[in-house]
C-alpha positions in Angstrom: -159.8 26.1 -138.3 -162.1 27.9 -140.6 -165.2 25.9 -141.7 -166.5 26.8 -145.2 -170.0 25.9 -146.4 -171.7 26.8 -149.7 -175.5 27.1 -149.7 -178.5 27.6 -151.8 -181.9 27.0 -150.2 -180.5 24.8 -147.4 -183.0 25.8 -144.7 -183.8 22.1 -144.2 -180.2 21.3 -143.4 -178.1 24.2 -142.4 -179.0 24.5 -138.7 -178.1 20.9 -138.0 -174.8 21.4 -139.9 -173.9 24.6 -137.9 -174.8 22.9 -134.6 -172.1 20.3 -135.2 -169.5 22.9 -136.1 -169.8 25.2 -133.1 -167.5 23.2 -130.9 -164.7 22.7 -133.4 -164.5 25.7 -135.8 -162.8 28.9 -134.8 -164.6 30.6 -137.8 -167.6 29.6 -139.9 -168.0 31.1 -143.4 -171.2 30.6 -145.4 -171.1 31.5 -149.1 -174.7 31.7 -150.2 -175.9 31.9 -153.8 -178.9 34.1 -153.0 -181.2 31.6 -151.3 -184.9 32.3 -151.6 -185.8 30.3 -148.4 -184.9 31.2 -144.8 -181.3 29.9 -145.0 -180.0 33.4 -144.1 -182.4 33.8 -141.2 -181.2 30.5 -139.7 -177.5 31.4 -140.1 -178.2 34.7 -138.3 -178.7 32.7 -135.1 -175.1 31.6 -135.3 -171.7 33.4 -135.3 -171.0 33.0 -139.0 -169.7 35.2 -141.8 -172.6 35.1 -144.2 -171.6 36.2 -147.7 -173.9 36.5 -150.7 -172.3 35.8 -154.0 -173.5 34.7 -157.5 -173.0 31.0 -158.2 -169.7 30.5 -159.9 -169.6 26.7 -159.9 -168.7 24.3 -157.1 -164.9 24.7 -157.1 -164.8 28.4 -157.7 -167.4 29.1 -155.0 -165.7 26.9 -152.4 -162.3 28.5 -153.3 -163.8 31.9 -152.7 -164.7 30.8 -149.2 -161.2 29.5 -148.6 -159.7 32.8 -149.8 -161.9 34.7 -147.3 -161.0 32.4 -144.4 -158.7 33.9 -141.8 -157.2 30.6 -140.6 -154.7 28.3 -142.3 -156.7 25.1 -141.9 -160.0 24.7 -143.9 -162.7 22.4 -142.9 -165.0 22.1 -145.9 -168.4 20.7 -145.2 -171.7 20.7 -147.1 -174.9 22.0 -145.7 -176.4 18.5 -145.6 -173.4 17.1 -143.6 -172.9 16.8 -139.9 -169.8 16.0 -137.8 -170.4 12.9 -135.6 -169.4 13.2 -132.0 -166.4 11.0 -132.5 -165.3 13.1 -135.5 -165.7 16.3 -133.4 -163.5 14.8 -130.7 -160.9 13.8 -133.3 -160.7 17.4 -134.6 -160.6 18.9 -131.1 -157.7 16.5 -130.3 -156.0 17.5 -133.5 -156.1 21.2 -132.6 -154.3 20.5 -129.4 -151.3 18.7 -130.9 -148.2 20.2 -132.5 -147.8 17.1 -134.8 -150.8 17.7 -137.1 -150.4 16.7 -140.7 -151.1 19.0 -143.6 -154.3 17.4 -144.6 -156.9 14.8 -143.5 -159.6 12.7 -145.1 -162.9 12.0 -143.4 -165.2 8.9 -143.8 -168.6 9.9 -145.0 -171.7 7.8 -144.0 -174.8 8.5 -145.9 -178.4 8.6 -144.7 -180.7 7.7 -147.6 -184.5 8.2 -147.0 -183.9 7.6 -143.3 -181.6 4.6 -143.6 -177.9 4.5 -143.1 -176.1 3.0 -146.1 -173.1 1.0 -145.0 -172.4 -0.7 -148.4 -173.2 -0.2 -152.1 -169.8 1.4 -152.6 -171.1 4.4 -150.5 -169.1 3.7 -147.3 -166.5 4.5 -146.4 -166.9 7.4 -148.8 -163.6 9.0 -148.0 -163.3 12.7 -148.7 -160.4 15.1 -148.2 -162.1 17.9 -146.2 -159.5 19.3 -143.8 -156.2 20.8 -145.0 -153.8 23.6 -145.0 -155.2 26.0 -147.6 -151.7 27.1 -148.7 -151.1 23.5 -150.0 -154.2 22.9 -152.2 -157.5 24.1 -153.6 -160.7 22.8 -155.2 -160.6 21.8 -158.8 -163.2 20.3 -161.1 -166.7 21.4 -162.4 -168.9 18.4 -161.3 -167.1 16.0 -159.0 -164.9 18.6 -157.5 -162.0 17.6 -155.3 -159.1 19.2 -153.4 -155.9 19.0 -155.4 -152.9 19.1 -153.0 -149.3 19.9 -153.7 -147.1 16.9 -154.5 -145.8 15.0 -151.5 -148.3 16.4 -149.1 -148.9 14.1 -146.1 -152.5 13.0 -145.7 -154.0 11.3 -142.7 -157.4 9.9 -141.8 -159.5 11.1 -138.9 -161.6 8.8 -136.7 -165.3 9.3 -136.7 -167.9 9.7 -139.5 -169.1 12.6 -141.4 -172.9 12.1 -141.5 -174.4 12.9 -144.9 -178.1 13.4 -145.0 -178.5 13.0 -148.8 -181.9 12.2 -150.3 -185.1 12.5 -148.5 -187.1 10.7 -151.2 -186.5 8.3 -154.1 -188.0 11.0 -156.4 -185.4 13.5 -155.3 -182.6 10.9 -156.0 -184.0 10.2 -159.5 -184.2 14.0 -160.3 -180.7 14.5 -159.1 -179.4 11.6 -161.2 -181.1 13.1 -164.3 -179.5 16.5 -163.6 -176.0 15.1 -162.9 -176.0 12.7 -165.9 -176.6 15.7 -168.1 -173.5 17.3 -166.7 -171.3 14.2 -166.7 -172.3 13.2 -170.3 -171.4 16.7 -171.5 -168.1 16.7 -169.6 -167.3 13.2 -171.0 -168.1 14.4 -174.6 -165.9 17.5 -174.2 -163.0 15.3 -173.2 -163.4 13.1 -176.3 -165.0 10.1 -174.6 -167.5 8.1 -176.6 -170.4 5.8 -175.9 -171.7 2.8 -177.8 -174.7 0.4 -177.9 -172.6 -2.1 -176.0 -171.8 0.4 -173.3 -175.4 1.4 -173.0 -176.4 -2.2 -172.6 -173.7 -3.6 -170.4 -172.3 -0.7 -168.3 -175.5 -0.4 -166.2 -175.6 -4.2 -165.6 -172.0 -4.3 -164.5 -172.6 -1.3 -162.2 -175.6 -2.9 -160.5 -173.9 -6.3 -160.0 -170.7 -4.7 -158.7 -172.5 -2.5 -156.2 -175.3 -4.8 -155.1 -173.4 -8.1 -155.0 -169.7 -7.5 -154.7 -169.9 -4.3 -152.7 -172.6 -5.9 -150.5 -175.5 -3.5 -151.2 -177.7 -6.5 -150.6 -176.9 -6.1 -146.9 -178.5 -2.6 -146.8 -182.0 -4.1 -147.4 -184.7 -2.4 -149.5 -182.9 1.0 -149.7 -179.7 -0.7 -150.6 -181.5 -2.2 -153.6 -183.0 1.1 -154.5 -179.6 2.9 -154.3 -177.9 0.3 -156.5 -180.8 0.3 -159.0 -180.8 4.1 -159.4 -177.0 4.2 -159.6 -177.2 1.6 -162.5 -180.0 3.7 -164.1 -177.8 6.8 -163.9 -175.1 4.9 -165.7 -177.6 4.0 -168.4 -178.6 7.7 -168.7 -175.0 8.9 -168.8 -174.1 6.7 -171.7 -177.4 7.2 -173.5 -177.0 11.0 -173.3 -173.4 10.7 -174.5 -174.6 8.7 -177.5 -177.2 11.4 -178.2 -174.5 14.1 -178.1 -172.5 12.1 -180.6 -175.4 11.7 -183.0 -176.2 15.4 -182.8 -172.6 16.3 -183.5 -172.5 13.9 -186.5 -175.7 15.6 -187.9 -174.2 19.1 -187.6 
């Protein structure tokens, strides 16, 4: 198994991530977009292939790491993610069997400002992260995902992939602002349109769905914050999309 990580200024996270990979990965590849912190120094303490490369976008950068990998199976992991002990055991067991499937999904459990979020639509946040690289690659500019060949068998591994996401509410809001810029532009380029009704009602529906029906209320204060910011992000996306429509109409 070759583990592939893309990084940019991940000194806060990368050591914890690499610690969790040592026991399961036969090769660790870090594709770094010229970090200005000590990400590289931390990686030098581990047996990793550290490659500096200009940022090409999420999918292209990850696919570069996959192409460099010397093993058939890719384990794709972000710098702010960590394999749980149960997940490590599952992967080690998998390496010992001759009946492995071509691809596996992992369940991601997110830590938000020090609290584990078990609801809000955030768990189980299943991600395809382990697969035979000859059968698929990353696609997409924003919410990238692995596209596998048709009829590829996909399994689910036991254990959680811990995701240490936002360390502050301010960080979450800034990220939401950044990503809604991207998602609004992508939606506009695909011909999707917003309206006053969508701006008014889509955020309300998002909050009610995540907080009530997806049981965000059980995650306490931070569950409420997560659902509230997610609803606000929906508001920003459709508002920014409307702005793009108005600007196009004026031009």
